[in-house]
BALOBA-1460 file (C-alpha; in Angstrom, 3 decimals):
// residues 346
<rec num="1" residu="x" x="19.043" y="-91.038" z="-62.749"/>
<rec num="2" residu="x" x="19.857" y="-87.360" z="-62.109"/>
<rec num="3" residu="x" x="16.172" y="-86.585" z="-61.422"/>
<rec num="4" residu="x" x="15.907" y="-89.502" z="-58.973"/>
<rec num="5" residu="x" x="19.077" y="-88.311" z="-57.215"/>
<rec num="6" residu="x" x="17.671" y="-84.752" z="-56.979"/>
<rec num="7" residu="x" x="14.425" y="-86.075" z="-55.486"/>
<rec num="8" residu="x" x="16.274" y="-88.180" z="-52.891"/>
<rec num="9" residu="x" x="18.457" y="-85.247" z="-51.818"/>
<rec num="10" residu="x" x="15.514" y="-82.832" z="-51.633"/>
<rec num="11" residu="x" x="13.371" y="-85.336" z="-49.694"/>
<rec num="12" residu="x" x="16.204" y="-85.758" z="-47.216"/>
<rec num="13" residu="x" x="16.298" y="-81.979" z="-46.712"/>
<rec num="14" residu="x" x="12.537" y="-81.727" z="-46.198"/>
<rec num="15" residu="x" x="12.667" y="-84.583" z="-43.645"/>
<rec num="16" residu="x" x="14.979" y="-82.608" z="-41.331"/>
<rec num="17" residu="x" x="13.259" y="-81.673" z="-38.012"/>
<rec num="18" residu="x" x="13.940" y="-77.952" z="-38.401"/>
<rec num="19" residu="x" x="13.262" y="-77.813" z="-42.161"/>
<rec num="20" residu="x" x="10.151" y="-75.579" z="-42.101"/>
<rec num="21" residu="x" x="11.798" y="-73.019" z="-39.866"/>
<rec num="22" residu="x" x="14.476" y="-72.377" z="-42.497"/>
<rec num="23" residu="x" x="14.406" y="-69.391" z="-44.863"/>
<rec num="24" residu="x" x="14.605" y="-71.588" z="-47.999"/>
<rec num="25" residu="x" x="11.886" y="-74.074" z="-47.009"/>
<rec num="26" residu="x" x="9.363" y="-72.876" z="-49.596"/>
<rec num="27" residu="x" x="11.910" y="-72.816" z="-52.415"/>
<rec num="28" residu="x" x="13.153" y="-76.339" z="-51.617"/>
<rec num="29" residu="x" x="9.596" y="-77.662" z="-51.297"/>
<rec num="30" residu="x" x="8.597" y="-76.093" z="-54.632"/>
<rec num="31" residu="x" x="11.683" y="-77.550" z="-56.327"/>
<rec num="32" residu="x" x="10.927" y="-81.002" z="-54.894"/>
<rec num="33" residu="x" x="7.371" y="-80.802" z="-56.225"/>
<rec num="34" residu="x" x="8.639" y="-79.909" z="-59.723"/>
<rec num="35" residu="x" x="11.275" y="-82.662" z="-59.715"/>
<rec num="36" residu="x" x="8.753" y="-85.268" z="-58.538"/>
<rec num="37" residu="x" x="6.491" y="-84.230" z="-61.421"/>
<rec num="38" residu="x" x="9.452" y="-84.634" z="-63.803"/>
<rec num="39" residu="x" x="10.262" y="-88.047" z="-62.338"/>
<rec num="40" residu="x" x="6.672" y="-89.288" z="-62.686"/>
<rec num="41" residu="x" x="6.597" y="-88.126" z="-66.314"/>
<rec num="42" residu="x" x="9.843" y="-89.895" z="-67.231"/>
<rec num="43" residu="x" x="8.851" y="-93.082" z="-65.380"/>
<rec num="44" residu="x" x="5.643" y="-93.116" z="-67.435"/>
<rec num="45" residu="x" x="7.750" y="-92.730" z="-70.597"/>
<rec num="46" residu="x" x="9.953" y="-95.659" z="-69.518"/>
<rec num="47" residu="x" x="6.881" y="-97.852" z="-68.942"/>
<rec num="48" residu="x" x="5.394" y="-96.966" z="-72.340"/>
<rec num="49" residu="x" x="8.697" y="-97.731" z="-74.071"/>
<rec num="50" residu="x" x="8.856" y="-101.110" z="-72.303"/>
<rec num="51" residu="x" x="5.272" y="-101.877" z="-73.383"/>
<rec num="52" residu="x" x="6.092" y="-101.023" z="-77.010"/>
<rec num="53" residu="x" x="9.148" y="-103.306" z="-76.895"/>
<rec num="54" residu="x" x="6.958" y="-106.144" z="-75.613"/>
<rec num="55" residu="x" x="4.377" y="-105.608" z="-78.372"/>
<rec num="56" residu="x" x="7.166" y="-105.494" z="-80.996"/>
<rec num="57" residu="x" x="8.476" y="-108.867" z="-79.752"/>
<rec num="58" residu="x" x="4.979" y="-110.379" z="-79.975"/>
<rec num="59" residu="x" x="4.612" y="-109.070" z="-83.539"/>
<rec num="60" residu="x" x="7.932" y="-110.679" z="-84.473"/>
<rec num="61" residu="x" x="6.494" y="-114.043" z="-83.424"/>
<rec num="62" residu="x" x="3.507" y="-113.811" z="-85.762"/>
<rec num="63" residu="x" x="1.076" y="-111.523" z="-87.582"/>
<rec num="64" residu="x" x="-1.742" y="-109.937" z="-85.606"/>
<rec num="65" residu="x" x="-3.642" y="-107.145" z="-87.389"/>
<rec num="66" residu="x" x="-5.282" y="-105.807" z="-84.224"/>
<rec num="67" residu="x" x="-2.006" y="-105.782" z="-82.276"/>
<rec num="68" residu="x" x="-0.203" y="-104.138" z="-85.206"/>
<rec num="69" residu="x" x="-2.803" y="-101.343" z="-85.311"/>
<rec num="70" residu="x" x="-2.362" y="-100.775" z="-81.565"/>
<rec num="71" residu="x" x="1.429" y="-100.681" z="-81.980"/>
<rec num="72" residu="x" x="1.231" y="-98.144" z="-84.838"/>
<rec num="73" residu="x" x="-1.063" y="-95.823" z="-82.865"/>
<rec num="74" residu="x" x="0.900" y="-96.006" z="-79.614"/>
<rec num="75" residu="x" x="4.318" y="-95.708" z="-81.247"/>
<rec num="76" residu="x" x="3.225" y="-92.640" z="-83.254"/>
<rec num="77" residu="x" x="1.925" y="-90.979" z="-80.071"/>
<rec num="78" residu="x" x="5.127" y="-91.974" z="-78.264"/>
<rec num="79" residu="x" x="7.287" y="-90.412" z="-80.978"/>
<rec num="80" residu="x" x="5.370" y="-87.132" z="-80.679"/>
<rec num="81" residu="x" x="5.792" y="-87.203" z="-76.905"/>
<rec num="82" residu="x" x="9.554" y="-87.779" z="-77.212"/>
<rec num="83" residu="x" x="9.850" y="-84.879" z="-79.671"/>
<rec num="84" residu="x" x="8.035" y="-82.637" z="-77.173"/>
<rec num="85" residu="x" x="10.335" y="-83.791" z="-74.354"/>
<rec num="86" residu="x" x="13.396" y="-83.176" z="-76.515"/>
<rec num="87" residu="x" x="12.204" y="-79.623" z="-77.130"/>
<rec num="88" residu="x" x="11.401" y="-79.095" z="-73.447"/>
<rec num="89" residu="x" x="14.984" y="-80.017" z="-72.516"/>
<rec num="90" residu="x" x="16.151" y="-76.934" z="-74.428"/>
<rec num="91" residu="x" x="14.022" y="-74.727" z="-72.187"/>
<rec num="92" residu="x" x="16.621" y="-74.379" z="-69.465"/>
<rec num="93" residu="x" x="15.874" y="-70.868" z="-68.136"/>
<rec num="94" residu="x" x="15.093" y="-70.499" z="-64.418"/>
<rec num="95" residu="x" x="11.385" y="-69.851" z="-65.071"/>
<rec num="96" residu="x" x="10.897" y="-71.626" z="-68.398"/>
<rec num="97" residu="x" x="8.781" y="-74.224" z="-66.589"/>
<rec num="98" residu="x" x="6.305" y="-71.567" z="-65.417"/>
<rec num="99" residu="x" x="2.927" y="-70.518" z="-66.724"/>
<rec num="100" residu="x" x="2.943" y="-67.292" z="-68.738"/>
<rec num="101" residu="x" x="1.217" y="-63.915" z="-68.753"/>
<rec num="102" residu="x" x="0.926" y="-62.772" z="-72.370"/>
<rec num="103" residu="x" x="-0.274" y="-59.359" z="-73.573"/>
<rec num="104" residu="x" x="-0.959" y="-58.151" z="-77.110"/>
<rec num="105" residu="x" x="-1.105" y="-54.407" z="-77.855"/>
<rec num="106" residu="x" x="-2.169" y="-52.743" z="-81.107"/>
<rec num="107" residu="x" x="0.521" y="-50.457" z="-82.544"/>
<rec num="108" residu="x" x="0.489" y="-47.679" z="-85.097"/>
<rec num="109" residu="x" x="-1.872" y="-48.235" z="-88.007"/>
<rec num="110" residu="x" x="-5.370" y="-47.495" z="-86.719"/>
<rec num="111" residu="x" x="-8.073" y="-50.065" z="-87.428"/>
<rec num="112" residu="x" x="-5.653" y="-52.296" z="-89.321"/>
<rec num="113" residu="x" x="-3.378" y="-52.599" z="-86.301"/>
<rec num="114" residu="x" x="-6.288" y="-53.232" z="-83.948"/>
<rec num="115" residu="x" x="-7.534" y="-55.977" z="-86.274"/>
<rec num="116" residu="x" x="-3.990" y="-57.370" z="-86.447"/>
<rec num="117" residu="x" x="-3.726" y="-57.405" z="-82.635"/>
<rec num="118" residu="x" x="-6.940" y="-59.442" z="-82.483"/>
<rec num="119" residu="x" x="-5.564" y="-61.881" z="-85.093"/>
<rec num="120" residu="x" x="-2.434" y="-62.409" z="-82.978"/>
<rec num="121" residu="x" x="-4.570" y="-62.886" z="-79.885"/>
<rec num="122" residu="x" x="-6.560" y="-65.627" z="-81.669"/>
<rec num="123" residu="x" x="-3.315" y="-67.212" z="-82.952"/>
<rec num="124" residu="x" x="-2.000" y="-67.675" z="-79.415"/>
<rec num="125" residu="x" x="-5.371" y="-68.972" z="-78.188"/>
<rec num="126" residu="x" x="-5.377" y="-71.639" z="-80.912"/>
<rec num="127" residu="x" x="-1.793" y="-72.647" z="-80.088"/>
<rec num="128" residu="x" x="-2.830" y="-73.022" z="-76.436"/>
<rec num="129" residu="x" x="-5.824" y="-75.154" z="-77.429"/>
<rec num="130" residu="x" x="-3.554" y="-77.447" z="-79.467"/>
<rec num="131" residu="x" x="-1.164" y="-77.766" z="-76.513"/>
<rec num="132" residu="x" x="-4.078" y="-78.175" z="-74.088"/>
<rec num="133" residu="x" x="-2.869" y="-75.238" z="-72.024"/>
<rec num="134" residu="x" x="-5.551" y="-73.558" z="-69.929"/>
<rec num="135" residu="x" x="-6.146" y="-69.860" z="-70.633"/>
<rec num="136" residu="x" x="-7.810" y="-67.163" z="-68.585"/>
<rec num="137" residu="x" x="-8.604" y="-63.731" z="-69.954"/>
<rec num="138" residu="x" x="-7.386" y="-61.066" z="-67.521"/>
<rec num="139" residu="x" x="-8.002" y="-57.927" z="-69.573"/>
<rec num="140" residu="x" x="-9.624" y="-57.220" z="-72.951"/>
<rec num="141" residu="x" x="-9.886" y="-53.718" z="-74.433"/>
<rec num="142" residu="x" x="-11.962" y="-54.047" z="-77.600"/>
<rec num="143" residu="x" x="-12.715" y="-51.306" z="-80.110"/>
<rec num="144" residu="x" x="-16.246" y="-50.621" z="-81.299"/>
<rec num="145" residu="x" x="-15.188" y="-50.340" z="-84.940"/>
<rec num="146" residu="x" x="-12.705" y="-53.235" z="-85.273"/>
<rec num="147" residu="x" x="-10.240" y="-55.409" z="-83.396"/>
<rec num="148" residu="x" x="-8.753" y="-54.834" z="-79.966"/>
<rec num="149" residu="x" x="-6.562" y="-52.208" z="-78.373"/>
<rec num="150" residu="x" x="-5.031" y="-54.766" z="-76.004"/>
<rec num="151" residu="x" x="-5.627" y="-58.138" z="-74.371"/>
<rec num="152" residu="x" x="-3.898" y="-59.999" z="-71.542"/>
<rec num="153" residu="x" x="-4.035" y="-63.768" z="-71.040"/>
<rec num="154" residu="x" x="-2.880" y="-66.043" z="-68.242"/>
<rec num="155" residu="x" x="-1.637" y="-69.215" z="-69.949"/>
<rec num="156" residu="x" x="-1.358" y="-72.107" z="-67.513"/>
<rec num="157" residu="x" x="0.787" y="-75.072" z="-68.477"/>
<rec num="158" residu="x" x="4.191" y="-76.641" z="-67.973"/>
<rec num="159" residu="x" x="6.838" y="-74.695" z="-69.994"/>
<rec num="160" residu="x" x="4.294" y="-72.133" z="-71.302"/>
<rec num="161" residu="x" x="6.698" y="-69.279" z="-70.541"/>
<rec num="162" residu="x" x="9.656" y="-71.204" z="-71.959"/>
<rec num="163" residu="x" x="7.961" y="-71.383" z="-75.345"/>
<rec num="164" residu="x" x="6.276" y="-67.986" z="-75.416"/>
<rec num="165" residu="x" x="9.185" y="-65.813" z="-74.218"/>
<rec num="166" residu="x" x="10.462" y="-65.848" z="-77.801"/>
<rec num="167" residu="x" x="7.340" y="-63.869" z="-78.838"/>
<rec num="168" residu="x" x="8.377" y="-60.673" z="-77.039"/>
<rec num="169" residu="x" x="8.687" y="-57.792" z="-79.495"/>
<rec num="170" residu="x" x="6.953" y="-56.181" z="-82.464"/>
<rec num="171" residu="x" x="5.046" y="-58.302" z="-84.996"/>
<rec num="172" residu="x" x="4.486" y="-56.778" z="-88.453"/>
<rec num="173" residu="x" x="1.662" y="-57.597" z="-90.867"/>
<rec num="174" residu="x" x="1.692" y="-56.798" z="-94.598"/>
<rec num="175" residu="x" x="-1.634" y="-57.198" z="-96.442"/>
<rec num="176" residu="x" x="-4.289" y="-55.542" z="-98.594"/>
<rec num="177" residu="x" x="-6.306" y="-53.657" z="-96.017"/>
<rec num="178" residu="x" x="-9.951" y="-54.753" z="-95.626"/>
<rec num="179" residu="x" x="-10.641" y="-51.241" z="-94.270"/>
<rec num="180" residu="x" x="-9.282" y="-49.406" z="-97.341"/>
<rec num="181" residu="x" x="-11.883" y="-48.898" z="-100.092"/>
<rec num="182" residu="x" x="-9.028" y="-48.449" z="-102.596"/>
<rec num="183" residu="x" x="-7.624" y="-51.904" z="-101.674"/>
<rec num="184" residu="x" x="-4.117" y="-50.625" z="-101.034"/>
<rec num="185" residu="x" x="-1.390" y="-52.533" z="-99.273"/>
<rec num="186" residu="x" x="-0.963" y="-51.609" z="-95.605"/>
<rec num="187" residu="x" x="1.653" y="-52.425" z="-92.978"/>
<rec num="188" residu="x" x="0.353" y="-52.901" z="-89.446"/>
<rec num="189" residu="x" x="2.156" y="-53.421" z="-86.146"/>
<rec num="190" residu="x" x="1.328" y="-55.042" z="-82.817"/>
<rec num="191" residu="x" x="3.558" y="-55.702" z="-79.839"/>
<rec num="192" residu="x" x="3.636" y="-58.799" z="-77.651"/>
<rec num="193" residu="x" x="4.789" y="-58.860" z="-74.043"/>
<rec num="194" residu="x" x="5.356" y="-62.077" z="-72.068"/>
<rec num="195" residu="x" x="6.367" y="-62.626" z="-68.452"/>
<rec num="196" residu="x" x="6.428" y="-65.730" z="-66.237"/>
<rec num="197" residu="x" x="3.770" y="-66.290" z="-63.610"/>
<rec num="198" residu="x" x="6.165" y="-66.240" z="-60.690"/>
<rec num="199" residu="x" x="6.073" y="-68.932" z="-57.996"/>
<rec num="200" residu="x" x="5.011" y="-67.701" z="-54.548"/>
<rec num="201" residu="x" x="8.551" y="-68.143" z="-53.222"/>
<rec num="202" residu="x" x="9.970" y="-65.439" z="-55.530"/>
<rec num="203" residu="x" x="10.173" y="-62.129" z="-53.708"/>
<rec num="204" residu="x" x="9.803" y="-58.865" z="-55.663"/>
<rec num="205" residu="x" x="9.703" y="-55.702" z="-53.592"/>
<rec num="206" residu="x" x="7.467" y="-52.908" z="-54.928"/>
<rec num="207" residu="x" x="7.202" y="-49.746" z="-52.861"/>
<rec num="208" residu="x" x="3.588" y="-48.474" z="-52.463"/>
<rec num="209" residu="x" x="4.718" y="-44.913" z="-53.197"/>
<rec num="210" residu="x" x="5.941" y="-46.076" z="-56.618"/>
<rec num="211" residu="x" x="2.408" y="-47.026" z="-57.671"/>
<rec num="212" residu="x" x="-0.463" y="-45.065" z="-59.186"/>
<rec num="213" residu="x" x="-3.762" y="-46.951" z="-58.989"/>
<rec num="214" residu="x" x="-6.773" y="-45.941" z="-61.102"/>
<rec num="215" residu="x" x="-10.234" y="-47.491" z="-61.265"/>
<rec num="216" residu="x" x="-12.595" y="-47.460" z="-64.239"/>
<rec num="217" residu="x" x="-15.636" y="-49.238" z="-65.606"/>
<rec num="218" residu="x" x="-15.004" y="-52.557" z="-67.318"/>
<rec num="219" residu="x" x="-15.549" y="-52.607" z="-71.061"/>
<rec num="220" residu="x" x="-15.451" y="-56.336" z="-71.801"/>
<rec num="221" residu="x" x="-17.987" y="-59.125" z="-71.402"/>
<rec num="222" residu="x" x="-19.649" y="-59.589" z="-68.027"/>
<rec num="223" residu="x" x="-23.240" y="-58.389" z="-68.119"/>
<rec num="224" residu="x" x="-24.732" y="-55.209" z="-66.721"/>
<rec num="225" residu="x" x="-22.532" y="-55.118" z="-63.604"/>
<rec num="226" residu="x" x="-19.335" y="-54.259" z="-65.475"/>
<rec num="227" residu="x" x="-20.899" y="-51.127" z="-66.917"/>
<rec num="228" residu="x" x="-22.257" y="-49.838" z="-63.580"/>
<rec num="229" residu="x" x="-19.336" y="-50.161" z="-61.168"/>
<rec num="230" residu="x" x="-15.715" y="-49.068" z="-61.360"/>
<rec num="231" residu="x" x="-14.345" y="-52.557" z="-60.660"/>
<rec num="232" residu="x" x="-11.574" y="-52.539" z="-63.285"/>
<rec num="233" residu="x" x="-8.074" y="-51.658" z="-62.078"/>
<rec num="234" residu="x" x="-5.144" y="-49.952" z="-63.775"/>
<rec num="235" residu="x" x="-1.817" y="-49.934" z="-61.893"/>
<rec num="236" residu="x" x="1.162" y="-47.891" z="-63.102"/>
<rec num="237" residu="x" x="4.640" y="-48.570" z="-61.737"/>
<rec num="238" residu="x" x="6.030" y="-45.038" z="-61.960"/>
<rec num="239" residu="x" x="9.818" y="-45.784" z="-61.966"/>
<rec num="240" residu="x" x="9.596" y="-48.155" z="-64.949"/>
<rec num="241" residu="x" x="6.431" y="-46.876" z="-66.640"/>
<rec num="242" residu="x" x="4.961" y="-50.402" z="-66.539"/>
<rec num="243" residu="x" x="1.155" y="-50.367" z="-66.805"/>
<rec num="244" residu="x" x="-1.061" y="-53.322" z="-65.873"/>
<rec num="245" residu="x" x="-4.841" y="-53.538" z="-66.253"/>
<rec num="246" residu="x" x="-7.262" y="-56.176" z="-64.988"/>
<rec num="247" residu="x" x="-11.054" y="-56.311" z="-65.344"/>
<rec num="248" residu="x" x="-12.046" y="-59.976" z="-65.426"/>
<rec num="249" residu="x" x="-13.452" y="-60.098" z="-61.861"/>
<rec num="250" residu="x" x="-16.590" y="-58.390" z="-60.509"/>
<rec num="251" residu="x" x="-14.683" y="-57.373" z="-57.386"/>
<rec num="252" residu="x" x="-12.340" y="-54.386" z="-57.447"/>
<rec num="253" residu="x" x="-10.299" y="-56.044" z="-54.685"/>
<rec num="254" residu="x" x="-9.810" y="-59.245" z="-56.716"/>
<rec num="255" residu="x" x="-8.860" y="-57.285" z="-59.826"/>
<rec num="256" residu="x" x="-6.322" y="-55.311" z="-57.797"/>
<rec num="257" residu="x" x="-4.829" y="-58.517" z="-56.375"/>
<rec num="258" residu="x" x="-4.485" y="-60.040" z="-59.851"/>
<rec num="259" residu="x" x="-3.070" y="-56.835" z="-61.307"/>
<rec num="260" residu="x" x="-0.418" y="-56.739" z="-58.567"/>
<rec num="261" residu="x" x="0.605" y="-60.327" z="-59.356"/>
<rec num="262" residu="x" x="0.951" y="-59.450" z="-63.048"/>
<rec num="263" residu="x" x="2.908" y="-56.298" z="-62.193"/>
<rec num="264" residu="x" x="5.198" y="-58.307" z="-59.913"/>
<rec num="265" residu="x" x="5.916" y="-60.747" z="-62.766"/>
<rec num="266" residu="x" x="6.511" y="-57.945" z="-65.285"/>
<rec num="267" residu="x" x="8.897" y="-56.046" z="-62.973"/>
<rec num="268" residu="x" x="10.834" y="-59.225" z="-62.225"/>
<rec num="269" residu="x" x="11.017" y="-60.184" z="-65.899"/>
<rec num="270" residu="x" x="12.280" y="-56.683" z="-66.739"/>
<rec num="271" residu="x" x="15.011" y="-56.964" z="-64.092"/>
<rec num="272" residu="x" x="16.032" y="-60.386" z="-65.409"/>
<rec num="273" residu="x" x="16.021" y="-59.143" z="-68.996"/>
<rec num="274" residu="x" x="18.283" y="-56.207" z="-68.184"/>
<rec num="275" residu="x" x="20.666" y="-58.533" z="-66.382"/>
<rec num="276" residu="x" x="20.710" y="-61.000" z="-69.306"/>
<rec num="277" residu="x" x="21.345" y="-58.190" z="-71.794"/>
<rec num="278" residu="x" x="24.387" y="-57.090" z="-69.810"/>
<rec num="279" residu="x" x="25.772" y="-60.617" z="-69.618"/>
<rec num="280" residu="x" x="24.947" y="-61.537" z="-73.216"/>
<rec num="281" residu="x" x="25.410" y="-58.201" z="-74.951"/>
<rec num="282" residu="x" x="27.307" y="-59.803" z="-77.837"/>
<rec num="283" residu="x" x="24.798" y="-62.543" z="-78.547"/>
<rec num="284" residu="x" x="23.052" y="-62.336" z="-81.918"/>
<rec num="285" residu="x" x="19.714" y="-63.569" z="-80.569"/>
<rec num="286" residu="x" x="17.992" y="-62.351" z="-77.440"/>
<rec num="287" residu="x" x="15.172" y="-64.895" z="-77.523"/>
<rec num="288" residu="x" x="14.738" y="-64.862" z="-73.764"/>
<rec num="289" residu="x" x="14.935" y="-61.098" z="-73.436"/>
<rec num="290" residu="x" x="13.852" y="-59.612" z="-76.733"/>
<rec num="291" residu="x" x="13.680" y="-55.869" z="-77.132"/>
<rec num="292" residu="x" x="10.032" y="-54.777" z="-77.095"/>
<rec num="293" residu="x" x="10.772" y="-52.141" z="-79.723"/>
<rec num="294" residu="x" x="12.400" y="-54.667" z="-82.017"/>
<rec num="295" residu="x" x="10.569" y="-56.005" z="-85.077"/>
<rec num="296" residu="x" x="10.970" y="-59.729" z="-84.614"/>
<rec num="297" residu="x" x="8.663" y="-61.206" z="-87.258"/>
<rec num="298" residu="x" x="6.850" y="-60.263" z="-90.470"/>
<rec num="299" residu="x" x="3.632" y="-61.928" z="-91.665"/>
<rec num="300" residu="x" x="3.244" y="-61.242" z="-95.394"/>
<rec num="301" residu="x" x="-0.196" y="-62.037" z="-96.834"/>
<rec num="302" residu="x" x="0.525" y="-61.316" z="-100.525"/>
<rec num="303" residu="x" x="3.430" y="-63.798" z="-100.482"/>
<rec num="304" residu="x" x="1.897" y="-66.215" z="-97.960"/>
<rec num="305" residu="x" x="5.031" y="-66.250" z="-95.821"/>
<rec num="306" residu="x" x="6.173" y="-65.712" z="-92.251"/>
<rec num="307" residu="x" x="9.748" y="-64.514" z="-91.623"/>
<rec num="308" residu="x" x="11.476" y="-64.475" z="-88.256"/>
<rec num="309" residu="x" x="14.154" y="-61.802" z="-88.590"/>
<rec num="310" residu="x" x="16.284" y="-62.970" z="-85.644"/>
<rec num="311" residu="x" x="17.251" y="-66.264" z="-87.231"/>
<rec num="312" residu="x" x="16.405" y="-65.575" z="-90.891"/>
<rec num="313" residu="x" x="13.780" y="-68.342" z="-90.985"/>
<rec num="314" residu="x" x="11.017" y="-68.063" z="-93.618"/>
<rec num="315" residu="x" x="8.022" y="-70.398" z="-93.684"/>
<rec num="316" residu="x" x="5.493" y="-70.423" z="-96.522"/>
<rec num="317" residu="x" x="2.602" y="-71.459" z="-94.279"/>
<rec num="318" residu="x" x="1.043" y="-68.172" z="-93.185"/>
<rec num="319" residu="x" x="-2.496" y="-69.492" z="-92.716"/>
<rec num="320" residu="x" x="-1.289" y="-72.452" z="-90.627"/>
<rec num="321" residu="x" x="0.804" y="-70.170" z="-88.413"/>
<rec num="322" residu="x" x="-2.101" y="-67.766" z="-87.834"/>
<rec num="323" residu="x" x="-4.204" y="-70.800" z="-86.926"/>
<rec num="324" residu="x" x="-1.782" y="-71.616" z="-84.095"/>
<rec num="325" residu="x" x="0.795" y="-73.831" z="-85.815"/>
<rec num="326" residu="x" x="3.778" y="-72.199" z="-84.085"/>
<rec num="327" residu="x" x="5.836" y="-75.233" z="-83.068"/>
<rec num="328" residu="x" x="8.208" y="-75.104" z="-86.040"/>
<rec num="329" residu="x" x="9.033" y="-71.476" z="-85.206"/>
<rec num="330" residu="x" x="9.439" y="-72.202" z="-81.494"/>
<rec num="331" residu="x" x="11.637" y="-75.245" z="-82.139"/>
<rec num="332" residu="x" x="13.938" y="-73.295" z="-84.466"/>
<rec num="333" residu="x" x="14.209" y="-70.329" z="-82.093"/>
<rec num="334" residu="x" x="14.936" y="-72.439" z="-79.024"/>
<rec num="335" residu="x" x="17.442" y="-74.635" z="-80.857"/>
<rec num="336" residu="x" x="19.293" y="-71.570" z="-82.144"/>
<rec num="337" residu="x" x="19.220" y="-69.936" z="-78.721"/>
<rec num="338" residu="x" x="20.637" y="-73.089" z="-77.101"/>
<rec num="339" residu="x" x="23.425" y="-73.243" z="-79.701"/>
<rec num="340" residu="x" x="24.326" y="-69.606" z="-78.990"/>
<rec num="341" residu="x" x="24.450" y="-70.293" z="-75.258"/>
<rec num="342" residu="x" x="26.739" y="-73.277" z="-75.818"/>
<rec num="343" residu="x" x="29.057" y="-71.166" z="-77.978"/>
<rec num="344" residu="x" x="29.097" y="-68.499" z="-75.314"/>
<rec num="345" residu="x" x="29.901" y="-70.928" z="-72.482"/>
<rec num="346" residu="x" x="32.748" y="-72.510" z="-74.468"/>
């Protein structure tokens, strides 16, 4: 009912004769589009629930093996959908509904850390595949010996940022190094950065004099062209030290345009994070604004466990997690974060 009411009120605003001349026209139109998408999704859920009730009544009247099989399949899928919707309701941040820009950077530890960064990169790709989120590689700095130095992905999907914002910070790996001939245990580090892909109606001012723009030859896939022309772009925002690289397009202009969009999202996310940290300085968990220097999670190969240090959660399913099974971690983090917010508001 609240979604329907929102849609009616927003439609009434957009129907006003002078609506498009107003300063907030784009914001209101974007909000209406999101709420109409929400309404269509919930109406579909209502229809499916009604269909399942009808099938259940028919099954009560008599046995039907084929109808029972249909009911079991549809009700199982419906339960999974409801669990996803329940989790999505916890993602209440202003940009949790947005797509995400995710970057992985190798830390200290040489080849081990570069290999670890590539493992994390694959982990997020597999999670996206499971969720059917679209991904686009924006930048990929591989190393000739092993692993990657960094990689940046655009992850397109409803609530992608809401889920992935909890990944911001340092991820630690403990394992017997495959690069050590003496088979000693090594600890490797990689950092993850996540920002929302901002809607067009969000304004972030960046002064041209605050930017340093460098061009270089692309090093990733792309044929002979990437090795012959300086089409890749690196933009440094001098006041904050934020660096963005993009090399997925053949055109320097297109790479610059994409890099500026990423930079805009990163600067905005940084501003929001600083504001949240001031407001919530006493909160135990900064899931939405995690410190990039903070070790948030340890992946321990010898013990087969993954430990999230913010909430003290340990899962003995390392291989599954590295294969993209992250939902249990995300659910626990978002539930805890919501509980902390409720405590704070009360």
